[in-house]
C-alpha positions in Angstrom: 18.9 -5.9 -9.7 17.5 -9.0 -7.8 14.9 -7.8 -5.6 13.0 -9.7 -2.9 9.4 -8.6 -2.7 7.9 -9.4 0.7 3.8 -9.6 0.1 4.3 -9.7 -3.5 1.2 -11.9 -4.4 -1.0 -8.7 -2.6 -2.3 -5.8 -4.3 0.2 -3.2 -4.6 2.9 -6.1 -4.5 1.9 -7.5 -7.6 1.8 -4.4 -9.3 5.2 -3.6 -8.0 6.7 -6.8 -9.2 5.0 -5.6 -12.7 6.8 -2.3 -12.9 10.4 -3.9 -11.4 10.4 -6.6 -14.4 9.8 -3.6 -17.0 12.6 -1.8 -15.6 14.9 -4.7 -16.1 15.0 -5.8 -12.3 14.1 -9.6 -11.4 11.4 -9.7 -8.6 11.4 -12.8 -6.6 8.1 -12.9 -4.6 8.0 -14.1 -0.6 4.7 -14.6 0.7 2.5 -16.8 2.4 -0.6 -16.3 0.5 -3.1 -15.6 3.2 -3.9 -12.4 1.8 -2.4 -12.5 -1.6 -2.9 -14.8 -4.9 -0.9 -17.0 -6.7 -2.1 -15.9 -9.9 -1.3 -12.3 -9.4 2.5 -13.9 -9.1 3.6 -13.4 -13.0 6.6 -11.4 -13.0 9.4 -13.8 -11.2 9.5 -17.2 -9.1 7.2 -17.5 -5.9 8.6 -18.4 -3.0 5.8 -19.6 -0.3 6.9 -18.9 2.9 6.2 -16.8 6.0 8.4 -13.7 7.6 8.1 -15.5 11.1 10.2 -18.8 9.3 13.8 -17.9 9.5 15.0 -21.2 8.1 12.9 -20.5 5.0 13.5 -17.2 4.8 17.4 -18.2 4.8 17.0 -20.7 2.1 15.2 -18.0 -0.2 18.2 -15.7 0.1 20.7 -17.9 -0.3 18.5 -19.7 -3.3 18.0 -16.0 -5.1 20.8 -13.8 -3.8 18.6 -10.8 -3.8 20.7 -7.5 -4.0 17.5 -5.4 -2.4 14.1 -5.9 -0.6 10.7 -4.3 -1.2 8.5 -5.1 2.0 5.0 -5.1 1.3 3.8 -8.4 3.8 2.0 -6.9 6.7 -1.7 -6.9 8.1 -3.5 -3.2 7.4 -7.1 -3.3 8.1 -7.3 -0.5 10.6 -10.7 -1.7 12.5 -9.1 -5.1 12.5 -6.0 -3.4 14.4 -8.1 -1.9 17.0 -9.8 -5.1 17.4 -6.8 -7.3 17.7 -3.5 -5.1 18.3 -1.6 -8.1 19.3 -2.3 -9.7 15.8 -1.0 -6.6 14.0 2.0 -6.1 16.5 3.1 -9.6 15.7 2.9 -9.4 12.0 3.8 -6.3 11.4 6.8 -5.6 13.7 7.6 -9.4 14.6 7.4 -9.7 11.0 9.6 -6.7 9.7 12.3 -7.4 12.4 12.9 -11.2 11.4 13.1 -10.1 8.0 16.0 -7.4 9.0 17.4 -10.0 10.9 17.4 -12.6 7.8 18.9 -9.6 5.7 21.5 -9.0 8.2 22.4 -12.5 7.8 22.4 -12.7 4.1 24.4 -9.3 3.9 21.6 -7.4 2.3 21.7 -4.0 3.0 18.8 -2.2 1.1 14.9 -2.0 1.8 12.0 -0.1 0.5 8.9 -0.3 2.6 5.5 0.1 2.0 4.5 2.8 5.0 1.1 4.4 5.5 -0.3 7.8 6.1 -1.7 6.5 9.2 1.4 7.2 10.7 0.1 10.7 10.8 -3.0 10.0 12.7 -5.1 13.0 12.7 -3.4 15.6 10.9 -3.4 19.3 12.1 -2.8 21.1 8.7 -3.6 19.5 5.3 -1.8 18.8 2.8 0.4 16.5 4.7 4.3 17.1 4.7 6.5 14.5 6.1 7.7 16.8 8.7 4.0 16.7 10.3 3.8 15.2 13.7 3.7 11.3 13.7 0.7 10.5 15.8 -1.0 7.3 14.9 -4.6 6.5 16.2 -4.7 3.0 15.4 -2.4 -0.2 16.1 -2.0 -0.5 12.2 -0.5 3.2 11.9 1.5 2.7 15.1 3.0 -0.7 13.8 4.2 1.1 10.5 5.8 4.2 12.8 7.7 1.6 15.0 9.0 -0.2 11.5 10.3 3.4 10.3 12.1 3.9 13.5 13.5 0.6 13.6 15.1 1.5 10.2 16.6 4.4 11.6 18.1 2.8 14.4 19.2 -0.1 12.2 20.8 3.0 9.9 22.7 4.1 12.3 24.1 0.8 13.9 24.3 -1.6 11.1 24.4 0.6 7.8 20.8 -0.1 6.6 19.7 1.7 3.7 16.0 2.4 3.4 13.2 4.2 2.0 9.9 4.4 3.5 6.7 5.3 1.2 4.1 6.7 3.0 1.3 6.1 0.6 -2.4 7.4 1.1 -5.3 5.1 -0.6 -4.0 2.9 -3.1 -6.5 2.7 -6.1 -7.3 1.4 -9.4 -6.0 -1.6 -11.7 -3.4 -1.7 -14.0 -4.4 0.3 -17.4 -3.6 -3.3 -19.7 -6.1 -4.8 -17.2 -3.0 -7.6 -16.3 -3.9 -7.4 -12.5 -6.0 -5.5 -10.4 -7.7 -5.2 -6.4 -8.9 -8.4 -4.8 -8.8 -9.1 -1.4 -10.5 -11.5 0.5 -12.3 -10.4 2.5 -12.5 -7.1 0.8 -12.4 -4.1 2.9 -11.5 -1.2 0.4 -13.8 1.5 -0.6 -13.2 1.2 -4.4 -13.5 -2.8 -5.2 -16.7 -2.6 -2.8 -18.8 0.2 -4.4 -18.0 -1.1 -8.0 -19.3 -4.4 -6.9 -22.6 -2.9 -5.3 -23.0 -0.7 -8.4 -22.6 -3.5 -10.8 -25.0 -5.6 -8.8 -22.7 -8.1 -6.7 -22.1 -7.8 -3.3 -25.1 -6.2 -2.1 -25.4 -2.0 -1.0 -22.3 -0.4 -0.1 -22.1 0.6 3.6 -20.8 4.5 3.9 -19.2 4.5 7.2 -20.2 7.7 8.6 -21.8 11.3 7.5 -20.7 13.2 10.1 -17.6 14.1 9.6 -16.2 17.6 9.5 -15.5 17.3 5.9 -17.7 19.4 3.3 -20.0 16.5 2.9 -19.9 14.6 6.2 -17.8 11.9 4.6 -14.4 11.0 5.0 -11.7 12.3 2.9 -8.8 10.9 1.5 -6.1 11.2 -1.1 -6.3 8.3 -3.5 -3.3 7.7 -5.7 -3.2 5.0 -8.5 -1.7 2.0 -7.9 0.6 1.9 -11.1 1.8 5.2 -9.9 2.9 3.7 -6.4 4.6 0.8 -8.2 6.3 3.4 -10.5 7.8 5.1 -7.1 8.8 2.0 -5.6 11.2 1.5 -8.4 12.1 5.2 -8.1 13.0 4.6 -4.7 15.3 1.3 -5.1 17.1 3.3 -7.8 17.4 6.3 -5.8 18.9 4.1 -2.9 21.1 2.4 -5.6 22.6 6.2 -6.4 23.3 6.7 -2.7 20.5 8.6 -2.1 19.9 9.4 1.8 17.2 7.2 3.8 14.3 9.0 4.2 10.4 8.7 4.1 8.0 10.0 1.8 4.7 11.3 0.6 3.1 9.1 -2.2 -0.2 10.7 -3.1 -1.7 12.8 -5.8 -1.9 15.4 -4.0 -6.1 15.8 -3.8 -8.5 14.7 -1.5 -11.6 12.9 -2.6 -14.5 12.0 -0.1 -16.4 8.7 -0.2 -19.6 10.6 -1.7 -17.4 11.9 -4.7 -15.9 8.2 -5.1 -19.3 7.2 -5.4 -20.6 9.6 -8.1 -17.4 8.7 -9.9 -18.1 5.0 -10.0 -21.8 6.0 -11.0 -20.6 8.1 -14.1 -18.1 5.1 -14.6 -20.8 2.4 -14.6 -24.3 4.3 -15.5 -25.9 3.8 -12.6 -26.0 4.5 -9.1 -24.1 2.5 -6.2 -26.7 1.5 -4.1 -26.1 2.7 -0.3 -26.5 1.6 2.9 -25.5 4.0 5.7 -23.8 2.6 8.9 -21.9 4.3 12.3 -18.3 5.5 11.9 -15.5 3.1 12.4 -12.9 3.6 15.3 -9.9 4.6 13.8 -10.4 6.8 10.8 -9.7 10.1 11.1 -12.0 12.7 8.8 -9.4 13.5 6.2 -6.1 12.5 4.5 -4.2 14.5 1.8 -0.7 14.4 0.8 2.0 16.8 0.0 4.2 14.8 -2.5 6.7 17.5 -3.2 9.6 15.5 -1.3 8.9 12.1 -3.7 8.7 14.2 -6.6 12.2 16.3 -5.9 14.1 13.7 -4.5 13.0 10.4 -6.7 11.6 12.4 -9.9 8.4 10.6 -9.2 4.9 12.2 -10.4 1.6 10.4 -10.0 0.5 9.9 -14.0 -2.5 8.1 -13.3 -4.1 9.4 -10.4 -6.9 11.6 -11.5 -10.5 10.3 -9.8 -11.9 9.5 -13.1 -8.5 7.9 -14.4 -8.8 5.7 -11.0 -12.5 4.6 -11.0 -11.9 3.6 -14.7 -9.2 1.1 -14.5 -10.7 -0.1 -11.5 -14.3 -0.8 -13.2 -12.8 -2.1 -16.5 -10.5 -4.7 -14.7 -13.6 -5.9 -12.4 -15.6 -6.4 -15.4 -13.1 -8.4 -17.1 -12.5 -10.5 -14.1 -16.5 -10.9 -13.4 -16.3 -9.8 -10.0 -18.5 -6.7 -10.7 
């Protein structure tokens, strides 16, 4: 299949393009490069553009005639969404509605969407199942939930075929070292802590030590980015085979605290991560851990690289190779 990958120059999107190509599909990357990197586009053609540009979107659909879309393009920093919700609603909700309009004009009816565990807010039960209450506590999570609900409405009205993949914390790097995690600015725990451990970027800032968790730091379900990419390809195949539109959790099913992450990095690097403590950030729930059973059953997906030491090992190797750690 020819697959338009919005945000395909970004971290997860680039890994998805790699997985698509390995599975025999043809990715076409659509990215405005404000967060993505052109050098990460190694599988398929790069088309530079913004989702707000309807004429540019229409041109790309005409030029490449994609049969499906994978949608990663979004703003995704929780704290920034709290500080500037208007920006997040415009980019995430407005951008997706523009993409859906372009798909309808082009006659494309299939989309695999990069959603998030943030749609659950602060869960009452852990691990989290897809039927848990959807009560996001920050604008980022709310923007993704609005999109999921729009998909359901578009399905009923226009026949949209969709999967929303609610993944938890993407982490790690391609095992072969071809691509890894790099954002500008960087906000994610693993790359920041790895840089600090290897003497780049100063001390790692630990936000909050008073959460109601075993060691007082946030607990998250870290899932290897290559496993996430495999799930996106599996979701595409699922829809192509007539699978019913649905949302799926993607996670390892295991939680790790920030302090456990720092300890794993220390083991991999051979020295402790230099640390600076700071107050909690707004909008961060204490713990988010997935129950991925539905994705395993429906998509035939398994998280094969999402053990904490495997995630850290691949991430450290990539940062050392790139000279960023």
